[in-house]
TORSELUM-320728 format. One record per residue: residue in three letters; x negated, y negated, z negated of N, C-alpha, C in turn. Coordinates in Angstrom, 2 decimals. Layout:
% residues N
+---------+---------+---------+---------+---------+---------+---------+---------+---------+---------+
! residuo !    n_xx !    n_yy !    n_zz !   ca_xx !   ca_yy !   ca_zz !    c_xx !    c_yy !    c_zz !
+---------+---------+---------+---------+---------+---------+---------+---------+---------+---------+
!     ALA !       X !       Y !       Z !       X !       Y !       Z !       X !       Y !       Z !
...
+---------+---------+---------+---------+---------+---------+---------+---------+---------+---------+
***
This chain:
% residues 79
+---------+---------+---------+---------+---------+---------+---------+---------+---------+---------+
! residuo !    n_xx !    n_yy !    n_zz !   ca_xx !   ca_yy !   ca_zz !    c_xx !    c_yy !    c_zz !
+---------+---------+---------+---------+---------+---------+---------+---------+---------+---------+
!     MET ! -108.23 ! -151.23 ! -316.49 ! -107.98 ! -152.61 ! -316.46 ! -107.55 ! -153.17 ! -317.99 !
!     ILE ! -108.23 ! -154.14 ! -318.56 ! -107.94 ! -154.61 ! -319.69 ! -107.56 ! -156.01 ! -319.84 !
!     PHE ! -106.43 ! -156.33 ! -320.48 ! -106.40 ! -157.85 ! -320.80 ! -106.05 ! -158.37 ! -322.06 !
!     LEU ! -106.99 ! -159.20 ! -322.77 ! -107.01 ! -159.45 ! -324.26 ! -107.06 ! -158.26 ! -324.75 !
!     ASN ! -108.01 ! -157.33 ! -324.56 ! -108.10 ! -156.33 ! -325.22 ! -107.29 ! -155.28 ! -325.24 !
!     ILE ! -106.15 ! -155.23 ! -324.44 ! -104.90 ! -154.31 ! -324.44 ! -104.95 ! -153.67 ! -322.95 !
!     THR ! -104.84 ! -152.59 ! -322.81 ! -105.06 ! -151.77 ! -321.37 ! -103.35 ! -152.15 ! -320.86 !
!     ILE ! -103.41 ! -151.97 ! -319.58 ! -102.40 ! -151.84 ! -318.65 ! -101.05 ! -151.14 ! -319.28 !
!     THR ! -101.48 ! -149.87 ! -319.65 ! -100.75 ! -148.91 ! -320.07 !  -99.92 ! -149.72 ! -321.40 !
!     GLU ! -100.57 ! -149.99 ! -322.36 !  -99.98 ! -150.49 ! -323.28 !  -99.07 ! -151.69 ! -323.00 !
!     TRP !  -99.72 ! -152.63 ! -322.19 !  -98.92 ! -153.83 ! -321.87 !  -97.37 ! -153.30 ! -321.36 !
!     ILE !  -97.23 ! -152.42 ! -320.52 !  -96.23 ! -151.84 ! -319.97 !  -95.23 ! -151.34 ! -321.15 !
!     GLY !  -95.91 ! -150.80 ! -322.18 !  -95.02 ! -150.39 ! -323.26 !  -94.67 ! -151.47 ! -324.09 !
!     TYR !  -95.40 ! -152.68 ! -324.34 !  -94.78 ! -153.89 ! -325.04 !  -94.04 ! -154.37 ! -324.34 !
!     ILE !  -94.14 ! -154.79 ! -323.06 !  -93.11 ! -155.34 ! -322.25 !  -91.74 ! -154.29 ! -322.22 !
!     ALA !  -91.85 ! -152.98 ! -322.00 !  -90.74 ! -152.34 ! -321.96 !  -89.97 ! -152.19 ! -323.33 !
!     THR !  -90.54 ! -152.47 ! -324.47 !  -90.21 ! -152.72 ! -325.86 !  -89.38 ! -154.01 ! -325.83 !
!     ALA !  -90.14 ! -155.24 ! -325.36 !  -89.51 ! -156.48 ! -325.43 !  -88.22 ! -156.49 ! -324.73 !
!     VAL !  -88.11 ! -155.76 ! -323.41 !  -86.93 ! -155.96 ! -322.78 !  -85.68 ! -155.16 ! -323.43 !
!     LEU !  -86.16 ! -153.96 ! -323.88 !  -85.20 ! -153.45 ! -324.65 !  -84.76 ! -154.15 ! -325.73 !
!     LEU !  -85.35 ! -154.75 ! -326.49 !  -84.92 ! -155.61 ! -327.69 !  -83.88 ! -156.71 ! -327.05 !
!     ALA !  -84.32 ! -157.12 ! -325.77 !  -83.57 ! -158.29 ! -325.46 !  -82.12 ! -157.72 ! -325.06 !
!     SER !  -82.20 ! -156.48 ! -324.39 !  -81.19 ! -156.11 ! -323.96 !  -79.84 ! -155.93 ! -325.17 !
!     PHE !  -80.45 ! -155.72 ! -326.34 !  -79.32 ! -155.82 ! -327.54 !  -78.91 ! -157.17 ! -327.86 !
!     SER !  -79.15 ! -157.93 ! -327.28 !  -78.80 ! -159.41 ! -327.67 !  -77.78 ! -159.71 ! -326.68 !
!     MET !  -77.64 ! -158.95 ! -325.66 !  -76.54 ! -159.33 ! -324.73 !  -75.32 ! -159.24 ! -325.29 !
!     LYS !  -74.16 ! -160.20 ! -324.84 !  -72.78 ! -160.06 ! -325.51 !  -72.20 ! -159.32 ! -324.55 !
!     HIS !  -72.57 ! -159.36 ! -323.36 !  -71.55 ! -158.37 ! -322.27 !  -72.19 ! -157.09 ! -322.13 !
!     LEU !  -71.23 ! -156.05 ! -321.89 !  -71.85 ! -154.67 ! -321.89 !  -72.51 ! -154.41 ! -320.41 !
!     ARG !  -71.95 ! -155.09 ! -319.33 !  -72.39 ! -155.16 ! -318.10 !  -73.97 ! -155.44 ! -318.31 !
!     ALA !  -74.24 ! -156.68 ! -318.62 !  -75.35 ! -157.17 ! -318.88 !  -76.63 ! -156.46 ! -319.97 !
!     LEU !  -76.14 ! -155.79 ! -320.84 !  -76.91 ! -155.17 ! -321.49 !  -77.26 ! -153.77 ! -320.88 !
!     ARG !  -76.31 ! -153.15 ! -320.03 !  -76.80 ! -152.05 ! -319.23 !  -77.76 ! -152.30 ! -318.44 !
!     LEU !  -77.58 ! -153.43 ! -317.75 !  -78.56 ! -153.72 ! -316.72 !  -79.97 ! -153.91 ! -317.24 !
!     VAL !  -80.01 ! -154.92 ! -318.43 !  -81.30 ! -155.09 ! -318.93 !  -81.96 ! -153.79 ! -319.50 !
!     ASN !  -81.10 ! -152.91 ! -320.05 !  -81.64 ! -151.89 ! -320.68 !  -82.12 ! -150.73 ! -319.56 !
!     SER !  -81.62 ! -151.01 ! -318.43 !  -81.89 ! -150.09 ! -317.39 !  -83.52 ! -150.42 ! -316.87 !
!     VAL !  -83.59 ! -151.78 ! -316.81 !  -84.76 ! -152.00 ! -316.52 !  -85.79 ! -151.78 ! -317.70 !
!     ALA !  -85.59 ! -151.61 ! -318.96 !  -86.40 ! -151.00 ! -319.90 !  -86.74 ! -149.63 ! -319.71 !
!     CYS !  -85.66 ! -149.09 ! -319.47 !  -85.71 ! -147.41 ! -319.12 !  -86.72 ! -147.29 ! -318.11 !
!     VAL !  -86.68 ! -148.07 ! -316.89 !  -87.61 ! -147.53 ! -315.81 !  -89.06 ! -147.93 ! -316.47 !
!     LEU !  -89.15 ! -149.17 ! -317.14 !  -90.48 ! -149.41 ! -317.56 !  -91.03 ! -148.38 ! -318.52 !
!     PHE !  -90.14 ! -147.80 ! -319.53 !  -90.63 ! -146.69 ! -320.44 !  -90.80 ! -145.35 ! -319.61 !
!     VAL !  -90.30 ! -145.20 ! -318.55 !  -90.57 ! -143.90 ! -317.80 !  -91.98 ! -144.14 ! -317.20 !
!     LEU !  -92.23 ! -145.15 ! -316.67 !  -93.56 ! -145.54 ! -316.00 !  -94.65 ! -145.32 ! -317.41 !
!     TYR !  -94.20 ! -146.09 ! -318.38 !  -94.98 ! -146.13 ! -319.43 !  -95.34 ! -144.63 ! -319.66 !
!     GLY !  -94.51 ! -143.91 ! -320.10 !  -94.37 ! -142.25 ! -320.10 !  -95.35 ! -141.47 ! -318.99 !
!     ILE !  -95.40 ! -141.87 ! -317.83 !  -95.90 ! -141.36 ! -316.97 !  -97.45 ! -141.69 ! -317.07 !
!     LEU !  -97.85 ! -142.91 ! -317.25 !  -99.31 ! -143.58 ! -317.55 !  -99.74 ! -142.87 ! -318.90 !
!     LEU !  -99.13 ! -142.43 ! -319.76 !  -99.63 ! -141.88 ! -320.96 !  -99.78 ! -140.15 ! -320.96 !
!     SER ! -100.19 ! -140.01 ! -319.66 ! -100.56 ! -138.53 ! -319.26 !  -99.25 ! -137.66 ! -319.17 !
!     LYS !  -98.24 ! -138.25 ! -318.78 !  -96.72 ! -137.74 ! -318.79 !  -96.26 ! -137.16 ! -320.36 !
!     ALA !  -96.01 ! -138.24 ! -320.76 !  -95.50 ! -138.08 ! -322.25 !  -94.03 ! -137.92 ! -321.73 !
!     TRP !  -93.61 ! -136.30 ! -321.68 !  -92.31 ! -135.84 ! -321.33 !  -91.28 ! -136.34 ! -322.39 !
!     PRO !  -91.08 ! -136.64 ! -323.81 !  -90.15 ! -136.96 ! -324.47 !  -89.70 ! -138.39 ! -323.87 !
!     ILE !  -90.62 ! -139.23 ! -323.90 !  -90.34 ! -140.62 ! -323.41 !  -89.81 ! -140.64 ! -322.01 !
!     ILE !  -90.43 ! -139.90 ! -321.14 !  -90.02 ! -139.89 ! -319.69 !  -88.34 ! -139.42 ! -319.68 !
!     ILE !  -87.91 ! -138.18 ! -320.35 !  -86.85 ! -137.39 ! -320.15 !  -85.80 ! -138.45 ! -321.05 !
!     SER !  -86.17 ! -138.70 ! -322.06 !  -84.86 ! -139.56 ! -322.77 !  -84.69 ! -140.95 ! -321.86 !
!     ASN !  -85.46 ! -141.47 ! -321.40 !  -85.40 ! -142.71 ! -320.78 !  -84.69 ! -142.38 ! -319.34 !
!     ALA !  -85.09 ! -141.47 ! -318.70 !  -84.27 ! -141.10 ! -317.17 !  -83.29 ! -140.91 ! -317.74 !
!     ALA !  -82.76 ! -140.08 ! -318.62 !  -81.49 ! -139.83 ! -319.07 !  -80.49 ! -140.98 ! -319.51 !
!     ILE !  -81.07 ! -141.82 ! -320.23 !  -80.50 ! -143.15 ! -320.48 !  -80.08 ! -143.95 ! -319.14 !
!     PHE !  -81.14 ! -144.24 ! -318.45 !  -80.99 ! -144.74 ! -317.32 !  -79.69 ! -144.26 ! -316.38 !
!     SER !  -79.87 ! -143.00 ! -316.27 !  -78.68 ! -142.30 ! -315.51 !  -77.40 ! -142.69 ! -315.89 !
!     ILE !  -77.55 ! -142.68 ! -317.39 !  -75.81 ! -142.89 ! -317.79 !  -75.57 ! -144.53 ! -317.58 !
!     ASN !  -76.53 ! -145.30 ! -317.85 !  -76.53 ! -146.50 ! -317.40 !  -75.78 ! -146.78 ! -315.99 !
!     ILE !  -76.54 ! -146.24 ! -315.14 !  -76.25 ! -146.12 ! -313.66 !  -74.84 ! -145.72 ! -313.37 !
!     TYR !  -74.33 ! -144.57 ! -313.91 !  -73.08 ! -144.06 ! -313.96 !  -71.95 ! -145.27 ! -314.46 !
!     TYR !  -72.14 ! -145.86 ! -315.48 !  -71.34 ! -146.56 ! -316.12 !  -71.28 ! -147.80 ! -315.27 !
!     LEU !  -72.24 ! -148.56 ! -314.69 !  -72.43 ! -149.58 ! -313.91 !  -71.69 ! -149.47 ! -312.33 !
!     TYR !  -72.05 ! -148.40 ! -311.69 !  -71.74 ! -147.99 ! -310.33 !  -70.73 ! -147.19 ! -309.86 !
!     PHE !  -70.67 ! -146.32 ! -310.87 !  -69.68 ! -145.04 ! -310.34 !  -68.61 ! -145.18 ! -311.32 !
!     LYS !  -68.37 ! -145.82 ! -312.47 !  -67.17 ! -145.88 ! -313.23 !  -66.79 ! -147.41 ! -313.35 !
!     LYS !  -66.35 ! -147.78 ! -312.09 !  -65.97 ! -149.25 ! -311.92 !  -64.84 ! -149.65 ! -312.51 !
!     ASN !  -63.88 ! -148.92 ! -313.14 !  -62.69 ! -149.06 ! -313.69 !  -62.76 ! -149.07 ! -315.10 !
!     SER !  -64.06 ! -148.98 ! -315.91 !  -63.98 ! -149.21 ! -316.98 !  -64.14 ! -150.58 ! -317.41 !
!     LYS !  -64.08 ! -150.67 ! -318.87 !  -63.95 ! -152.21 ! -319.28 !  -65.29 ! -152.62 ! -319.71 !
!     ILE !  -66.07 ! -152.99 ! -318.71 !  -67.51 ! -153.39 ! -318.75 !  -67.48 ! -154.95 ! -318.25 !
+---------+---------+---------+---------+---------+---------+---------+---------+---------+---------+
***
């Protein structure tokens, strides 16, 4: 499917990039990690749609795991 001459795969990549950039504008680390986690999930999906682009999938899955660790398992940290 193509919208505005851009494939769905490319749209997901652009949206993931926009969400990632937005995450870096957050003042609070908790908000940054939450928004960045959404970007990571989108980038993993993007990597899968690119015929399994493993560097994109692995790096974003790792960052997502780190975000989840600090958000939910390390509750006593200063987030």
